[in-house]
Every structure is written in C-alpha cells, then in structure tokens.
VEXVO-963317 format. One line per field, with one value per residue: residue number from 1; residue in one letter; x, y, z of N, C-alpha, C, O in turn. Coordinates in steps of 0.1 Angstrom, whole numbers. Example, Ala and Ser with C-alpha at 12.3 -4.5 7.8 and 13.67 -1.06 7.14 Angstrom:
num [1, 2]
residu [a, s]
n_east [132, 128]
n_north [-57, -22]
n_up [78, 71]
ca_east [123, 137]
ca_north [-45, -11]
ca_up [78, 71]
c_east [132, 129]
c_north [-33, 0]
c_up [78, 79]
o_east [142, 134]
o_north [-33, 11]
o_up [85, 80]
END
This chain:
num [1, 2, 3, 4, 5, 6, 7, 8, 9, 10, 11, 12, 13, 14, 15, 16, 17, 18, 19, 20, 21, 22, 23, 24, 25, 26, 27, 28, 29, 30, 31, 32, 33, 34, 35, 36, 37, 38, 39, 40, 41, 42, 43, 44, 45, 46, 47, 48, 49, 50, 51, 52, 53, 54, 55, 56, 57, 58, 59, 60, 61, 62, 63, 64, 65, 66, 67, 68, 69, 70, 71, 72, 73, 74, 75, 76, 77, 78, 79, 80, 81, 82, 83, 84, 85, 86, 87, 88, 89, 90, 91, 92, 93, 94, 95, 96, 97, 98, 99, 100, 101, 102, 103, 104, 105, 106, 107, 108, 109, 110, 111, 112, 113, 114, 115, 116, 117, 118, 119, 120, 121, 122, 123, 124, 125, 126, 127, 128, 129, 130, 131, 132, 133, 134, 135, 136, 137, 138, 139, 140, 141, 142, 143, 144, 145, 146, 147, 148, 149, 150, 151, 152, 153, 154, 155, 156, 157, 158, 159, 160, 161, 162, 163, 164, 165, 166, 167, 168, 169, 170, 171, 172, 173, 174, 175, 176, 177, 178, 179, 180, 181, 182, 183, 184, 185, 186, 187, 188, 189, 190, 191, 192, 193, 194, 195, 196, 197, 198, 199, 200, 201, 202, 203, 204, 205, 206, 207, 208, 209, 210, 211, 212, 213, 214, 215, 216, 217, 218, 219, 220, 221, 222, 223, 224, 225, 226, 227, 228, 229, 230, 231, 232, 233, 234, 235, 236, 237, 238, 239, 240, 241, 242, 243, 244, 245, 246, 247, 248, 249, 250, 251, 252, 253, 254, 255, 256, 257, 258, 259, 260, 261, 262, 263, 264, 265, 266, 267, 268, 269, 270, 271, 272, 273, 274, 275, 276, 277, 278, 279, 280, 281]
residu [m, s, g, a, e, l, p, d, f, h, i, p, h, a, e, k, i, e, w, m, i, e, t, n, g, w, a, l, e, a, v, t, p, r, s, d, l, d, p, p, v, p, a, h, a, y, t, i, g, l, p, a, a, v, g, f, p, e, i, a, l, y, g, l, t, p, a, a, a, n, g, l, l, s, m, v, v, d, a, l, r, g, g, t, d, i, t, i, g, d, e, l, i, g, l, l, d, n, g, l, r, c, r, f, v, p, v, v, a, e, e, a, a, a, r, f, p, t, a, v, a, w, y, r, g, e, l, p, d, v, v, q, l, l, y, p, d, r, n, g, f, m, p, y, e, t, g, f, d, q, r, m, r, l, a, q, p, v, v, g, t, p, l, m, s, a, r, p, v, l, v, f, d, g, d, c, g, f, c, t, t, s, a, g, l, a, d, r, w, l, r, i, p, t, v, a, p, w, q, r, l, d, l, e, a, l, g, l, d, e, q, r, c, a, e, a, l, q, w, v, g, v, d, g, e, v, l, s, a, e, r, a, v, i, a, a, l, r, h, r, g, g, p, f, i, v, p, a, l, v, l, a, a, v, r, p, l, a, g, v, t, y, r, f, i, a, r, n, r, h, r, l, p, g, g, t, p, a, c, r, r]
n_east [7, 8, 23, 15, 16, 39, 44, 55, 82, 102, 107, 104, 137, 134, 109, 120, 136, 120, 103, 122, 127, 101, 93, 124, 128, 150, 171, 194, 220, 231, 268, 282, 313, 334, 357, 369, 362, 384, 394, 393, 362, 354, 337, 309, 289, 257, 235, 202, 178, 187, 189, 162, 151, 170, 186, 210, 238, 236, 252, 287, 300, 329, 343, 333, 309, 277, 263, 277, 281, 253, 253, 266, 260, 231, 238, 248, 228, 209, 224, 224, 195, 194, 202, 229, 254, 274, 296, 312, 341, 353, 375, 361, 358, 344, 320, 326, 332, 356, 372, 375, 387, 365, 356, 340, 341, 333, 321, 332, 302, 307, 319, 299, 280, 287, 295, 272, 249, 222, 208, 214, 194, 171, 167, 164, 182, 188, 207, 218, 240, 267, 287, 317, 321, 346, 369, 393, 421, 434, 458, 449, 451, 443, 425, 439, 462, 493, 505, 487, 474, 487, 474, 450, 443, 427, 408, 392, 393, 395, 375, 360, 366, 394, 393, 413, 436, 430, 446, 475, 497, 515, 537, 554, 576, 561, 565, 590, 597, 608, 601, 572, 566, 576, 560, 533, 537, 540, 514, 501, 506, 512, 488, 485, 463, 462, 486, 504, 513, 535, 529, 498, 486, 474, 498, 510, 483, 495, 514, 537, 566, 576, 600, 614, 596, 607, 630, 631, 611, 582, 566, 533, 524, 490, 489, 499, 525, 556, 582, 609, 626, 649, 628, 607, 601, 603, 582, 563, 562, 562, 534, 519, 522, 524, 542, 555, 568, 592, 610, 610, 622, 645, 659, 656, 669, 696, 695, 714, 726, 710, 698, 723, 722, 693, 700, 722, 701, 685, 700, 705, 684, 674, 687, 673, 652, 621, 634, 635, 651, 637, 641, 663, 678]
n_north [-11, 17, 53, 42, 43, 27, 9, 18, 6, 18, 14, 19, 13, -3, -20, -37, -48, -62, -74, -93, -109, -122, -135, -152, -158, -147, -118, -102, -80, -57, -41, -18, -12, 16, 37, 60, 69, 71, 47, 29, 15, -18, -43, -59, -76, -86, -106, -104, -114, -144, -156, -159, -172, -195, -199, -187, -169, -137, -131, -119, -113, -107, -89, -105, -104, -89, -110, -133, -131, -137, -164, -179, -177, -183, -207, -215, -212, -229, -254, -248, -249, -275, -291, -291, -287, -258, -248, -220, -206, -227, -242, -253, -279, -291, -274, -256, -258, -282, -290, -269, -245, -230, -206, -191, -166, -146, -112, -86, -65, -36, -30, -47, -30, -5, -13, -23, -7, -12, -33, -27, -8, -22, -40, -20, -9, -31, -53, -83, -110, -116, -127, -134, -146, -167, -172, -189, -177, -182, -201, -212, -203, -188, -154, -149, -159, -162, -165, -158, -143, -106, -92, -94, -89, -57, -61, -87, -84, -89, -84, -99, -117, -143, -169, -183, -210, -243, -250, -271, -258, -270, -260, -261, -261, -256, -258, -273, -310, -330, -320, -314, -343, -352, -337, -348, -375, -371, -356, -378, -400, -385, -372, -340, -314, -291, -293, -280, -260, -231, -212, -216, -204, -179, -166, -140, -139, -162, -156, -155, -150, -149, -154, -171, -191, -206, -210, -226, -257, -249, -242, -237, -234, -243, -218, -201, -199, -200, -224, -232, -251, -282, -280, -276, -305, -318, -305, -316, -340, -350, -334, -358, -377, -410, -440, -419, -402, -410, -407, -380, -373, -380, -361, -341, -342, -342, -315, -297, -318, -325, -301, -292, -316, -319, -290, -300, -322, -300, -286, -306, -315, -316, -337, -359, -385, -377, -352, -322, -297, -275, -277, -264, -241]
n_up [1, -13, 4, 28, 63, 80, 111, 141, 150, 174, 206, 239, 259, 280, 274, 253, 268, 288, 268, 262, 281, 288, 263, 259, 286, 298, 292, 266, 273, 246, 242, 227, 216, 228, 216, 225, 246, 278, 302, 273, 260, 258, 237, 247, 266, 288, 305, 316, 339, 342, 369, 379, 359, 357, 378, 384, 384, 366, 333, 324, 290, 273, 245, 225, 194, 191, 179, 186, 211, 220, 206, 223, 250, 250, 245, 274, 286, 277, 285, 314, 321, 310, 330, 336, 358, 370, 384, 400, 398, 391, 369, 333, 315, 284, 281, 259, 224, 210, 233, 245, 273, 300, 321, 351, 367, 397, 400, 413, 436, 432, 409, 390, 392, 380, 356, 346, 338, 322, 337, 366, 362, 355, 376, 395, 409, 426, 421, 414, 416, 396, 373, 352, 320, 313, 284, 267, 243, 211, 217, 236, 261, 291, 297, 325, 326, 322, 297, 279, 249, 244, 226, 227, 258, 260, 242, 263, 290, 322, 342, 365, 393, 392, 415, 437, 428, 442, 472, 485, 459, 433, 415, 382, 352, 321, 297, 299, 291, 306, 331, 331, 325, 353, 374, 364, 372, 402, 405, 400, 421, 446, 452, 456, 456, 434, 404, 386, 355, 354, 336, 330, 352, 376, 388, 400, 420, 434, 448, 427, 406, 371, 366, 386, 388, 359, 371, 391, 409, 419, 451, 467, 503, 521, 538, 523, 522, 504, 488, 471, 449, 461, 481, 477, 468, 492, 507, 490, 490, 520, 524, 510, 528, 545, 528, 518, 534, 546, 526, 528, 551, 549, 528, 542, 563, 548, 535, 524, 505, 490, 479, 457, 444, 432, 423, 404, 385, 372, 363, 340, 328, 303, 292, 301, 308, 286, 286, 267, 238, 249, 279, 285, 305]
ca_east [2, 16, 15, 6, 21, 48, 42, 66, 89, 109, 93, 117, 145, 130, 105, 124, 140, 106, 98, 128, 125, 87, 96, 127, 132, 160, 172, 208, 220, 246, 270, 293, 330, 337, 376, 368, 367, 395, 403, 384, 354, 358, 323, 309, 271, 254, 225, 194, 167, 190, 185, 146, 152, 175, 189, 224, 242, 238, 264, 288, 307, 336, 355, 328, 301, 263, 258, 283, 275, 240, 247, 274, 253, 219, 241, 250, 213, 199, 230, 219, 185, 192, 207, 245, 259, 283, 303, 318, 353, 361, 376, 352, 361, 333, 308, 328, 332, 370, 378, 383, 381, 359, 356, 324, 346, 328, 326, 326, 293, 306, 320, 292, 271, 295, 297, 261, 237, 210, 207, 210, 186, 159, 167, 156, 193, 196, 213, 222, 253, 272, 304, 320, 325, 359, 376, 409, 427, 435, 464, 444, 456, 432, 431, 444, 475, 508, 507, 476, 477, 484, 468, 434, 436, 419, 391, 383, 395, 393, 367, 360, 380, 398, 392, 427, 434, 432, 461, 487, 497, 528, 541, 561, 576, 552, 580, 601, 593, 612, 592, 558, 567, 579, 548, 526, 541, 531, 498, 495, 513, 513, 478, 484, 450, 468, 495, 498, 527, 533, 522, 486, 483, 479, 515, 505, 475, 503, 528, 553, 567, 579, 619, 615, 590, 615, 647, 631, 603, 575, 554, 525, 513, 481, 493, 509, 539, 561, 593, 613, 635, 645, 621, 594, 601, 604, 569, 550, 565, 555, 521, 515, 524, 521, 551, 568, 573, 604, 621, 609, 627, 659, 662, 654, 680, 709, 690, 724, 734, 697, 699, 731, 713, 683, 705, 725, 694, 676, 710, 712, 669, 673, 693, 671, 640, 609, 637, 636, 654, 631, 643, 674, 672]
ca_north [3, 32, 59, 35, 49, 18, 9, 23, -1, 22, 14, 23, 2, -11, -26, -45, -59, -72, -83, -105, -118, -126, -147, -163, -157, -137, -108, -96, -65, -58, -29, -17, -5, 32, 39, 73, 70, 67, 36, 25, -2, -31, -47, -72, -81, -93, -111, -97, -123, -154, -157, -161, -184, -206, -202, -187, -152, -129, -137, -103, -118, -98, -96, -111, -100, -92, -122, -145, -136, -146, -177, -186, -177, -191, -228, -216, -210, -242, -264, -253, -262, -291, -295, -290, -278, -254, -242, -207, -206, -238, -243, -262, -285, -302, -266, -250, -270, -287, -293, -257, -244, -222, -208, -185, -160, -135, -98, -73, -57, -21, -32, -47, -16, 7, -17, -29, -1, -14, -42, -21, -3, -34, -44, -8, -10, -46, -59, -97, -115, -115, -135, -133, -157, -163, -184, -189, -175, -194, -209, -220, -195, -177, -141, -143, -166, -156, -165, -155, -135, -97, -86, -95, -79, -52, -70, -95, -75, -98, -78, -110, -122, -155, -178, -188, -224, -250, -252, -263, -258, -275, -255, -267, -253, -265, -259, -283, -323, -334, -311, -319, -360, -354, -332, -358, -390, -360, -354, -393, -403, -374, -366, -326, -306, -283, -298, -270, -251, -219, -204, -212, -199, -165, -160, -129, -144, -169, -151, -159, -146, -157, -157, -177, -204, -206, -211, -238, -259, -242, -251, -227, -244, -240, -209, -195, -205, -207, -227, -237, -261, -293, -270, -278, -314, -324, -305, -325, -352, -346, -337, -372, -386, -419, -444, -407, -393, -410, -397, -366, -370, -383, -354, -325, -344, -337, -309, -290, -326, -328, -290, -300, -329, -308, -280, -309, -323, -292, -279, -314, -320, -315, -348, -372, -391, -367, -337, -312, -288, -261, -276, -258, -229]
ca_up [-3, -15, 8, 41, 76, 89, 120, 145, 160, 184, 219, 251, 263, 291, 268, 249, 276, 292, 260, 260, 291, 285, 253, 263, 300, 300, 280, 264, 269, 242, 246, 213, 219, 226, 220, 222, 262, 285, 297, 265, 268, 249, 233, 257, 263, 294, 305, 323, 338, 345, 385, 379, 347, 359, 394, 379, 384, 356, 328, 314, 283, 267, 235, 210, 184, 199, 175, 186, 222, 222, 203, 234, 259, 247, 250, 281, 293, 276, 293, 326, 319, 307, 345, 338, 370, 365, 395, 395, 400, 384, 349, 330, 297, 276, 278, 248, 211, 209, 246, 255, 288, 303, 340, 353, 379, 406, 397, 426, 432, 430, 395, 383, 393, 374, 341, 339, 339, 321, 343, 375, 364, 357, 389, 402, 420, 438, 412, 416, 417, 383, 369, 340, 313, 310, 273, 262, 231, 199, 215, 246, 276, 299, 305, 337, 326, 316, 280, 271, 236, 248, 217, 229, 268, 257, 243, 273, 301, 335, 357, 378, 402, 393, 423, 438, 427, 458, 478, 482, 447, 428, 402, 374, 339, 312, 282, 300, 287, 319, 343, 327, 333, 364, 376, 357, 382, 412, 403, 403, 437, 456, 454, 456, 458, 420, 404, 371, 350, 357, 322, 332, 368, 381, 395, 407, 428, 443, 451, 423, 393, 357, 367, 399, 381, 354, 374, 401, 409, 435, 467, 475, 507, 524, 545, 514, 523, 490, 489, 460, 447, 468, 495, 474, 468, 500, 511, 485, 500, 536, 520, 508, 541, 546, 527, 514, 548, 555, 518, 530, 563, 548, 521, 547, 569, 543, 524, 514, 497, 482, 466, 453, 434, 428, 409, 387, 374, 367, 347, 330, 326, 286, 287, 308, 299, 286, 287, 255, 240, 258, 288, 289, 310]
c_east [8, 10, 11, 16, 30, 41, 53, 69, 98, 101, 108, 124, 142, 118, 107, 132, 129, 104, 107, 128, 110, 86, 105, 132, 142, 160, 189, 208, 237, 252, 283, 305, 327, 355, 379, 370, 379, 393, 388, 373, 352, 337, 321, 291, 270, 241, 216, 179, 172, 189, 172, 144, 154, 183, 206, 224, 236, 250, 268, 301, 315, 345, 342, 317, 286, 258, 261, 284, 262, 243, 258, 265, 240, 224, 245, 236, 209, 209, 222, 205, 176, 195, 219, 249, 272, 293, 311, 328, 364, 361, 368, 358, 344, 321, 310, 331, 347, 376, 379, 378, 376, 361, 346, 334, 334, 328, 319, 315, 294, 312, 311, 283, 277, 294, 284, 253, 223, 201, 201, 195, 167, 156, 164, 167, 195, 199, 222, 233, 251, 281, 301, 325, 338, 359, 388, 408, 430, 446, 464, 447, 444, 437, 438, 457, 486, 509, 499, 483, 478, 478, 449, 427, 426, 403, 384, 392, 392, 385, 360, 371, 383, 397, 405, 426, 436, 446, 464, 488, 513, 528, 555, 562, 570, 557, 590, 593, 596, 603, 577, 556, 563, 566, 536, 531, 536, 519, 497, 497, 512, 501, 473, 471, 452, 483, 496, 511, 523, 525, 508, 481, 485, 488, 514, 498, 485, 513, 544, 557, 575, 596, 617, 606, 600, 624, 642, 614, 594, 565, 545, 518, 498, 476, 498, 525, 548, 578, 594, 626, 636, 634, 609, 591, 597, 586, 560, 553, 559, 541, 512, 513, 529, 539, 563, 571, 588, 618, 621, 622, 641, 662, 661, 665, 694, 699, 701, 731, 720, 696, 713, 727, 704, 692, 714, 717, 688, 689, 708, 697, 668, 678, 683, 658, 627, 617, 639, 645, 649, 635, 657, 672, 687]
c_north [15, 41, 59, 39, 31, 19, 10, 9, 2, 23, 14, 6, -10, -20, -35, -54, -71, -76, -97, -115, -127, -138, -157, -166, -151, -129, -108, -82, -63, -45, -24, -11, 8, 32, 49, 78, 67, 59, 30, 15, -7, -37, -59, -68, -92, -97, -104, -104, -138, -159, -166, -175, -194, -213, -199, -173, -148, -127, -121, -117, -103, -102, -103, -100, -100, -110, -135, -147, -142, -159, -186, -188, -183, -203, -226, -220, -223, -253, -260, -256, -271, -303, -297, -280, -270, -246, -230, -208, -214, -238, -254, -267, -289, -288, -262, -263, -270, -285, -280, -255, -228, -214, -194, -180, -147, -121, -92, -66, -41, -22, -34, -36, -6, -1, -22, -20, -3, -25, -40, -17, -8, -38, -34, -6, -23, -57, -70, -101, -114, -122, -129, -144, -158, -173, -177, -181, -183, -204, -217, -218, -186, -164, -138, -152, -157, -156, -165, -140, -118, -89, -79, -94, -68, -56, -81, -93, -87, -86, -85, -110, -135, -164, -182, -207, -225, -251, -265, -265, -264, -266, -258, -258, -262, -266, -268, -300, -328, -332, -314, -334, -359, -349, -342, -371, -381, -362, -369, -400, -394, -368, -350, -318, -297, -292, -289, -259, -240, -211, -208, -208, -183, -163, -150, -130, -153, -166, -151, -152, -156, -162, -173, -193, -209, -215, -232, -242, -250, -249, -241, -238, -234, -224, -194, -194, -208, -212, -232, -250, -276, -293, -279, -293, -318, -318, -313, -337, -355, -340, -347, -378, -401, -426, -427, -398, -395, -407, -383, -362, -370, -367, -343, -330, -341, -330, -302, -298, -329, -313, -291, -309, -321, -301, -287, -314, -313, -285, -288, -318, -324, -333, -361, -375, -377, -353, -334, -304, -274, -266, -271, -242, -220]
c_up [2, -6, 22, 50, 76, 104, 128, 157, 171, 195, 227, 253, 270, 285, 262, 254, 288, 280, 258, 265, 294, 276, 251, 276, 305, 285, 277, 263, 259, 238, 235, 221, 222, 228, 226, 241, 266, 300, 284, 266, 257, 246, 239, 255, 280, 298, 318, 328, 343, 363, 385, 370, 351, 372, 395, 380, 371, 350, 321, 303, 277, 253, 225, 205, 193, 195, 182, 202, 230, 220, 221, 250, 259, 250, 263, 295, 289, 283, 305, 330, 319, 324, 348, 351, 369, 380, 390, 405, 393, 370, 345, 315, 295, 273, 264, 238, 215, 219, 249, 269, 290, 319, 340, 366, 385, 402, 407, 424, 434, 416, 386, 383, 381, 360, 336, 343, 340, 332, 356, 377, 365, 368, 398, 417, 429, 429, 418, 416, 403, 380, 356, 333, 308, 298, 271, 244, 223, 206, 233, 262, 281, 299, 314, 337, 318, 302, 274, 261, 242, 241, 219, 247, 267, 253, 254, 283, 315, 344, 364, 386, 401, 410, 425, 440, 441, 461, 489, 464, 443, 416, 392, 357, 329, 301, 284, 295, 301, 329, 343, 334, 345, 374, 373, 369, 395, 413, 409, 416, 447, 461, 462, 447, 440, 418, 387, 366, 351, 344, 326, 348, 371, 391, 405, 424, 441, 451, 448, 415, 380, 361, 380, 396, 375, 358, 381, 401, 427, 443, 469, 484, 508, 530, 534, 517, 506, 489, 473, 457, 452, 481, 492, 472, 479, 509, 503, 491, 511, 534, 522, 520, 538, 541, 525, 525, 549, 536, 521, 539, 559, 537, 529, 560, 560, 529, 517, 500, 489, 473, 460, 440, 423, 414, 395, 379, 369, 354, 338, 325, 313, 283, 293, 305, 301, 283, 267, 255, 248, 272, 294, 290, 316]
o_east [12, -2, 6, 27, 23, 34, 63, 63, 103, 91, 119, 119, 145, 116, 99, 135, 130, 103, 103, 128, 109, 80, 103, 139, 142, 155, 196, 201, 249, 246, 294, 303, 316, 362, 390, 376, 386, 390, 376, 375, 347, 327, 329, 284, 277, 232, 222, 169, 163, 189, 171, 138, 146, 185, 214, 214, 230, 259, 260, 307, 310, 350, 347, 317, 283, 253, 253, 286, 261, 239, 254, 265, 237, 216, 248, 235, 206, 203, 214, 202, 165, 192, 223, 247, 282, 292, 316, 326, 375, 352, 366, 361, 335, 312, 300, 333, 352, 386, 386, 369, 380, 370, 346, 336, 327, 339, 307, 314, 284, 308, 311, 278, 270, 292, 283, 248, 215, 189, 191, 187, 158, 144, 161, 164, 203, 193, 232, 240, 241, 288, 291, 333, 341, 351, 392, 399, 428, 446, 472, 446, 437, 449, 444, 464, 484, 514, 499, 492, 466, 476, 442, 415, 416, 392, 372, 401, 382, 391, 351, 382, 376, 405, 410, 419, 440, 456, 457, 480, 522, 518, 567, 554, 573, 555, 598, 581, 587, 597, 571, 549, 552, 562, 529, 520, 525, 514, 493, 487, 512, 500, 464, 470, 442, 490, 488, 517, 511, 515, 503, 469, 495, 484, 517, 503, 483, 520, 554, 550, 578, 602, 622, 610, 606, 628, 646, 606, 597, 559, 552, 510, 494, 465, 499, 533, 545, 586, 586, 634, 627, 633, 603, 579, 586, 580, 549, 545, 549, 535, 503, 502, 537, 549, 574, 577, 595, 630, 630, 629, 649, 672, 666, 670, 703, 697, 699, 736, 722, 692, 707, 731, 707, 692, 713, 719, 683, 688, 707, 698, 662, 673, 685, 653, 624, 610, 642, 650, 657, 630, 661, 667, 686]
o_north [20, 41, 69, 40, 24, 29, 4, 4, -7, 31, 10, -5, -22, -29, -44, -65, -83, -88, -107, -126, -137, -148, -167, -176, -149, -132, -113, -74, -66, -38, -29, -6, 11, 29, 50, 87, 60, 67, 28, 6, -2, -34, -68, -62, -102, -89, -98, -100, -145, -172, -177, -185, -203, -225, -204, -165, -157, -123, -113, -126, -92, -113, -108, -89, -110, -119, -144, -158, -149, -167, -196, -197, -188, -211, -237, -226, -230, -262, -268, -264, -274, -314, -302, -268, -278, -234, -230, -210, -211, -236, -263, -259, -290, -290, -262, -274, -261, -278, -278, -261, -218, -218, -188, -188, -140, -119, -92, -60, -34, -13, -28, -32, 0, 7, -25, -24, 1, -23, -46, -20, -3, -41, -37, -3, -24, -68, -68, -90, -111, -122, -124, -152, -149, -183, -166, -181, -194, -216, -224, -226, -179, -161, -127, -153, -148, -147, -170, -131, -115, -78, -70, -97, -69, -55, -82, -102, -93, -79, -79, -104, -142, -158, -186, -213, -216, -253, -268, -273, -262, -265, -258, -252, -274, -276, -272, -299, -331, -341, -316, -337, -362, -358, -344, -377, -386, -369, -371, -405, -399, -362, -347, -317, -296, -295, -293, -252, -236, -205, -196, -210, -176, -159, -152, -126, -153, -173, -149, -142, -168, -173, -184, -204, -217, -225, -243, -235, -248, -260, -232, -247, -224, -219, -182, -186, -217, -203, -236, -255, -284, -302, -287, -296, -324, -326, -316, -343, -363, -342, -348, -383, -403, -422, -425, -387, -386, -405, -375, -352, -362, -361, -333, -320, -336, -335, -299, -294, -337, -314, -299, -308, -317, -304, -283, -313, -316, -280, -283, -326, -335, -339, -372, -366, -370, -344, -341, -301, -265, -258, -273, -234, -209]
o_up [13, -4, 27, 44, 69, 108, 124, 167, 178, 196, 223, 251, 269, 293, 263, 249, 292, 282, 254, 260, 301, 279, 245, 278, 318, 274, 285, 257, 262, 230, 237, 232, 217, 237, 231, 245, 258, 309, 288, 274, 246, 253, 238, 247, 284, 293, 328, 322, 347, 363, 390, 373, 351, 375, 402, 378, 365, 357, 315, 308, 278, 249, 215, 211, 200, 203, 184, 208, 240, 228, 227, 257, 270, 256, 267, 306, 299, 288, 309, 340, 323, 327, 359, 352, 366, 381, 378, 417, 389, 362, 353, 306, 304, 264, 256, 242, 222, 218, 259, 275, 285, 327, 330, 374, 377, 398, 410, 413, 436, 409, 376, 372, 373, 351, 324, 353, 349, 335, 360, 385, 371, 371, 410, 429, 438, 430, 424, 416, 397, 391, 351, 339, 300, 298, 271, 236, 227, 202, 240, 271, 274, 300, 314, 347, 309, 296, 263, 264, 245, 246, 216, 250, 273, 258, 255, 283, 312, 352, 370, 386, 409, 417, 414, 448, 450, 454, 499, 458, 452, 409, 398, 352, 328, 295, 276, 297, 308, 335, 353, 343, 349, 382, 383, 372, 399, 421, 421, 421, 458, 471, 470, 435, 434, 427, 378, 374, 350, 346, 326, 351, 368, 402, 417, 435, 454, 459, 454, 415, 381, 359, 378, 400, 382, 352, 378, 396, 438, 441, 475, 481, 502, 529, 536, 513, 498, 488, 465, 465, 449, 489, 499, 475, 479, 516, 508, 498, 510, 544, 530, 523, 529, 548, 530, 523, 553, 536, 517, 537, 565, 541, 524, 566, 567, 518, 505, 490, 480, 461, 454, 429, 412, 402, 384, 367, 358, 342, 327, 316, 310, 274, 289, 298, 311, 280, 257, 265, 252, 280, 305, 282, 321]
END
C-alpha cells in the first residue's frame, strides 16, 4: 500500500528488555565498543533475568560480537536448563567446543554496578550476583594466565575475580618435557590438590613470578608459604605422608646435598627421559 504509514517499531529500551524476558526467559544487553573513552570500553554483553530463569547469576561476556555472544550465552542457558552443574570459579571442559576451557568468575558488586547500568536499572538498584564468562585465546591460554595473547587483553579484560587455585599448589615449568613428565607422576602419586604449569596460573595471586618459576619447582602451601627447588620436593612428599614421609625426612636431613642434587638435575634435565631442548634454561 503506497503512502501507508509503517508501524513504529521504536519502543522504550526497558520494554524491549521486558519483551525478551517474556519471550525467552532472559534478555541480552549488548554494548558497543567505545574507543573514545578513557579507558576504552571493549565490546561486551550481559544477561538480564537469569536468576529467575535458571537460578544462576547474571553473566557478562567480553570480546565477542552481539551475535556470537548471544549464541554462546544461549548455549550456556540451555545447558543450565538441561541440568548441567556449573560451579563458579572452577575451570570447565566440555561446555565449549573442541575441548576448550572456560571459567565463570564472580564480579565484585561495585564493579558490576558501574559496568552494567541497564541491569541495575532493571533490578531497581538491587543488582543480583554477576559472573564473568572467561574463555581462552587461540593458543588455549585464559585471560588471567601468563601466556595469554597480549593483543586480546583489551578485548577481554578480566573484570571478575579468578578464585585462587586449590592449595597447596605444585608449580612446574610447562615448557619443559622432563618437568611435565615429573609433575604428572607427582600428580598421580602425591595427591596434591593443584599441580599445574606456571604458564597457566595467576602467578601474582600465588605470590610468584615468571623468573622464579622458570628457575625451579615451586610449592605454595595452604598458608601461602612459598618453597622452591628441593624444599618444594620435600614439602610435596610431606603433604602426601604415609610411605613418602621417609624420603621427605631423609631429604630434609641432608638438605644441602639434596640442593646440590636438585641443581644438577635441573641443569641437565634436557638430557633426561622426557627432556627436550626447551628444558635448557
């Protein structure tokens, strides 16, 4: 019909949010990037309505287009509706394609209120808990890990708080084949809560740095005490107890000799079974 007036599809934003919640049970608020601000605001999206829909905190997601964010978050919501148990703070494998890891980390209330105004308005200032969904870069590193692609840090900032790895933690050099093989044996025999390469840990949160981890094995105790080299080995054996307490006591009694032996092995680890050229430090 020529000359006929088209319907006015421009409706208040709050009504759009309400319509999405009535239709899907939850709404998606997509935010376009703002490079003109200081600091710049990366593209991101967040949900509104998840606590009522699936009993889960609202989810914020950075670094994806609105369509990609909607697809990923819809998959998460479907998984929750299907009974998938998602523990906040734990790394998950199986939720994303190709066996990629992901992690839901809590966002501090004050930070959430400042970053997600539409949700604040919808809840009339009583914003429920919010978590950030973190996903890895193309090389499999998470945003809080040392190896994460630096070019992606602005696109996917960590606004949530990655929970501390379960302690104690045995930290090894993931670039060294011999170290990785040895750590695998320790993980199997010593039942340490967390055995992980330093390249995949939040070192600052553990009180460590790259140089220290590249030089020697590290042990972070339940109380936060950090031990290196042969001291880390002794601590790991003591933690296991049982038949391993004897070698722990022996090594402690001859610790100077144990230190010399550890340093000799460390210098020659590239020559040992499982060693690679990358083991040279």
